[in-house]
C-alpha positions as CSV (number, residue, x, y, z in Angstrom):
1,X,158.1,84.9,83.5
2,X,159.3,87.2,86.3
3,X,158.9,85.0,89.4
4,X,160.3,85.6,92.9
5,X,160.9,82.7,95.3
6,X,160.4,82.8,99.0
7,X,163.0,80.9,101.0
8,X,162.4,77.8,103.0
9,X,162.7,77.3,106.7
10,X,164.9,74.2,107.4
11,X,165.2,72.7,110.8
12,X,168.1,70.3,111.5
13,X,168.3,68.3,114.7
14,X,170.2,65.2,115.9
15,X,171.8,63.7,119.0
16,X,175.1,65.0,120.4
17,X,178.0,63.4,118.7
18,X,176.2,62.7,115.4
19,X,178.1,65.4,113.6
20,X,175.1,67.6,112.7
21,X,177.2,70.7,113.0
22,X,179.8,69.4,110.5
23,X,177.0,68.4,108.1
24,X,175.2,71.7,108.4
25,X,178.4,73.8,107.8
26,X,179.4,71.6,104.8
27,X,175.8,72.0,103.5
28,X,175.9,75.8,103.8
29,X,179.1,75.9,101.8
30,X,177.5,74.0,99.0
31,X,173.9,75.3,99.0
32,X,174.3,78.9,98.1
33,X,170.8,80.1,98.8
34,X,171.0,78.8,102.5
35,X,171.9,80.9,105.5
36,X,172.3,79.7,109.1
37,X,170.0,81.5,111.5
38,X,171.6,83.7,114.0
39,X,170.3,83.0,117.5
40,X,169.7,85.4,120.4
41,X,171.5,84.5,123.6
42,X,172.1,85.9,127.1
43,X,175.4,84.2,127.6
44,X,178.5,86.4,127.7
45,X,180.2,87.2,124.4
46,X,183.4,85.3,123.9
47,X,186.6,86.7,122.4
48,X,186.3,87.2,118.6
49,X,182.5,86.8,118.5
50,X,180.6,89.4,116.6
51,X,177.1,90.8,117.3
52,X,174.7,89.7,114.6
53,X,177.1,87.2,113.1
54,X,177.7,84.6,115.9
55,X,174.8,85.6,118.0
56,X,172.6,88.6,119.0
57,X,173.7,89.2,122.6
58,X,171.1,90.4,125.1
59,X,170.8,90.6,128.8
60,X,168.3,88.4,130.7
61,X,165.8,91.3,131.3
62,X,166.1,92.2,127.6
63,X,165.5,88.6,126.5
64,X,162.5,88.2,128.8
65,X,161.0,91.4,127.4
66,X,161.4,89.9,123.9
67,X,159.6,86.8,125.1
68,X,156.7,88.9,126.4
69,X,156.5,90.7,123.0
70,X,156.4,87.4,121.2
71,X,159.6,88.0,119.2
72,X,160.8,84.3,119.2
73,X,159.7,81.4,117.1
74,X,161.2,79.2,119.8
75,X,163.4,79.7,122.8
76,X,164.9,77.7,125.7
77,X,166.8,78.2,128.9
78,X,169.7,75.9,129.2
79,X,170.2,74.3,132.7
80,X,168.3,77.3,134.2
81,X,171.1,79.7,133.2
82,X,171.4,81.2,129.7
83,X,168.6,81.7,127.3
84,X,168.8,80.9,123.6
85,X,166.1,81.8,121.0
86,X,165.3,82.0,117.3
87,X,164.3,85.6,116.4
88,X,161.1,85.6,114.3
89,X,161.8,88.8,112.4
90,X,165.4,87.7,111.5
91,X,164.1,84.4,110.0
92,X,161.1,85.8,108.1
93,X,163.0,88.7,106.7
94,X,165.7,86.4,105.3
95,X,163.1,84.1,103.8
96,X,161.3,87.0,102.2
97,X,164.6,87.9,100.6
98,X,164.8,84.5,99.0
99,X,167.2,82.8,101.4
100,X,166.6,79.3,102.8
101,X,167.1,79.7,106.6
102,X,168.7,76.8,108.5
103,X,168.0,76.3,112.2
104,X,170.3,73.9,114.0
105,X,168.3,73.2,117.2
106,X,167.3,70.4,119.6
107,X,164.2,68.3,119.2
108,X,162.1,70.4,121.7
109,X,162.8,73.5,119.7
110,X,162.1,71.7,116.5
111,X,158.7,70.6,117.7
112,X,157.8,74.2,118.7
113,X,158.9,75.3,115.2
114,X,156.7,72.6,113.7
115,X,153.7,74.0,115.6
116,X,154.1,77.6,114.5
117,X,155.6,77.0,111.0
118,X,154.0,73.8,109.7
119,X,155.6,74.5,106.3
120,X,159.1,74.1,107.7
121,X,161.2,71.2,106.5
122,X,162.4,69.1,109.4
123,X,165.5,67.0,108.9
124,X,166.9,64.6,111.5
125,X,170.6,63.7,111.3
126,X,170.9,60.1,112.6
127,X,174.0,57.9,113.3
128,X,174.5,54.7,111.4
129,X,173.8,52.9,114.7
130,X,173.6,53.7,118.4
131,X,176.9,51.8,119.0
132,X,178.5,54.0,116.4
133,X,177.2,57.1,118.1
134,X,178.7,55.9,121.5
135,X,182.1,55.4,119.8
136,X,182.0,58.9,118.4
137,X,181.1,60.4,121.7
138,X,184.0,58.7,123.4
139,X,186.3,59.4,120.5
140,X,186.0,63.1,120.9
141,X,187.9,62.9,124.1
142,X,186.6,66.2,125.4
143,X,184.2,65.1,128.2
144,X,184.2,62.9,131.2
145,X,182.7,59.4,131.1
146,X,179.7,60.6,133.2
147,X,178.9,63.4,130.8
148,X,179.3,61.0,127.8
149,X,176.9,58.5,129.3
150,X,174.4,61.2,130.1
151,X,174.6,62.4,126.4
152,X,174.2,58.8,125.3
153,X,171.0,58.4,127.4
154,X,169.7,61.7,126.0
155,X,170.3,60.5,122.5
156,X,167.8,57.7,123.0
157,X,165.2,60.2,124.0
158,X,166.0,62.4,121.0
159,X,165.8,59.5,118.6
160,X,162.3,58.9,119.9
161,X,161.2,62.1,118.1
162,X,162.4,60.8,114.7
163,X,158.9,60.0,113.3
164,X,157.9,63.6,113.9
165,X,160.4,64.8,111.3
166,X,159.9,65.0,107.5
167,X,163.2,63.4,106.6
168,X,166.0,61.3,108.2
169,X,169.6,61.7,106.9
170,X,172.2,59.1,108.2
171,X,175.5,60.7,108.7
172,X,177.9,57.8,107.9
173,X,180.0,59.8,105.4
174,X,179.6,63.6,105.6
175,X,179.7,64.2,101.8
176,X,176.9,61.7,101.3
177,X,174.8,63.2,104.1
178,X,175.2,66.7,102.5
179,X,174.3,65.2,99.1
180,X,171.1,63.8,100.6
181,X,170.2,67.2,102.2
182,X,170.7,69.0,98.9
183,X,168.5,66.4,97.1
184,X,165.8,66.9,99.7
185,X,165.8,70.6,99.4
186,X,165.9,70.6,95.6
187,X,162.8,68.4,95.7
188,X,161.1,70.6,98.3
189,X,161.7,73.7,96.1
190,X,159.6,72.0,93.4
191,X,156.5,71.4,95.6
192,X,153.4,73.0,94.1
193,X,152.7,74.7,97.4
194,X,156.0,76.5,97.3
195,X,155.6,77.9,93.8
196,X,152.4,80.0,94.0
197,X,154.1,82.9,92.1
198,X,155.1,80.6,89.3
199,X,151.7,79.1,89.1
200,X,150.0,82.5,89.0
201,X,152.4,83.6,86.2
202,X,151.6,80.5,84.2
203,X,147.9,81.1,84.7
204,X,148.3,84.7,83.3
205,X,150.1,83.2,80.3
206,X,147.3,80.7,79.7
207,X,144.7,83.5,79.9
208,X,146.2,85.2,76.9
209,X,145.2,82.3,74.8
210,X,141.6,81.9,76.1
C-alpha cells in the first residue's frame, strides 16, 4: 500500500523556567519527522542569525500588512514593541511534506491555534511543583528578584490554562519528559482520523475481494 502521511501540528507551552526549550530541542533531536516552526518577527536581527532559519525578519509595516492578509495562524506584540507570529503557509507546507511541526508558544498563542486548528496536539510542560519552579527561576541567576517574582506570578496564570491542553508532561527529568512526548506523538499518529489515506487504501484492497 502506497500511503502518504500528513504531518501533525504540535503546540508546546509552559511557564518561564520550566525548561520547555530544553525539552523541545531534545525532542527534536530524537523525533526525526519533527521540525521547529520558524516565526516571523520585527525585532532586529542579532549577530549570527540567519533569515528563514532563526526567524523570518520583517519590518513593522511589512508585518502589519501580513496581518491584514491573514498570513498568520497566531501573532502577538510583546510589551507593545516587537511582533512575533506563526506563518500559516510555512506551517502547512511543512505538514503537507510529512513533517510534524512544533510551535513553542505561550498559552495565549496556543489558545488561538486551538481555535483555528482544532486537530493540533497541545502539550503543556509543567514543573513537578510550583516551589520547584521558583527554585529554577532563581537558580538561573540571570534576572533581578522583581523580574523573577513577576514571572512566578505569571506562571500561576499560565497553569490555569492546563485543562485546555490535550496532554501534560511534567519536566522533572528531561529525558523522561522527552520519552513521554515521543509516546504521545506515536499514539497520535495511530489515530484513525489521522490515517485517512491508509484507510482508503485498505478499503481498495477489500473491494478486490468483494
